Phi, psi and omega in degrees: 000135180291149182222170182225152168211081184291137179248312183230102180237136179223153180261136179228169172277130173281121182259019175203168177283113180250020186294343178250018187243015179301133182070019172259156170290148176226172182224165170297147173282170186297334182269346184077015180273344182186206182236156181213181184284150170294139178234357178210150182285357175259000176295151179279114178291132180262341180161188180244128181290125182265345181229196183226067183283151171277178177305126180090350184280177179275114181260117177273120186243124173272117179268326187210133178136192179262127185225156167285143173226147178266126182276145176263353182194178171298136177227135178272141174306130182096351183287145172287133181239161175216206184242142174278180183295344178252003177101353178284164180282143178211152180294138175247138177259111181296132179088351179246311181275055191291346178259004183243152186264152175264134179242348181167202181227135177291128178262354178219166178268133177258132181282340180168193184302138179072009173290138174261127179228163173275141177217143170280115185254137174217093176252018178291325181219074184295139180226159179280161181279046182277000000 
């Protein structure tokens, strides 16, 4: 069962409907006024959404700590993860996925798409998987 240990969570304005994005990675919106959904696997992850706000609602974002994440594919425990094009967690290959960002490490194994697992998240200083 997935578990959480939030360390740094902050609330932002949702500038899009994020009601179906709980436990997905999110990003700053283009204006810097709030947060919105990830739309490309090369987007810089800003954190993991902890709730499910509608457009204009309060979005609780975990930047650092252990969070549940929704997987986009099978993930092995201990794998480095990043974001897929829809914001779900996916394995990143260091040295191969050099245009994509790392957001943490899987603490549990995901059996496949939409599996909820625990992951150590660190979006405080995002870096590419170079």
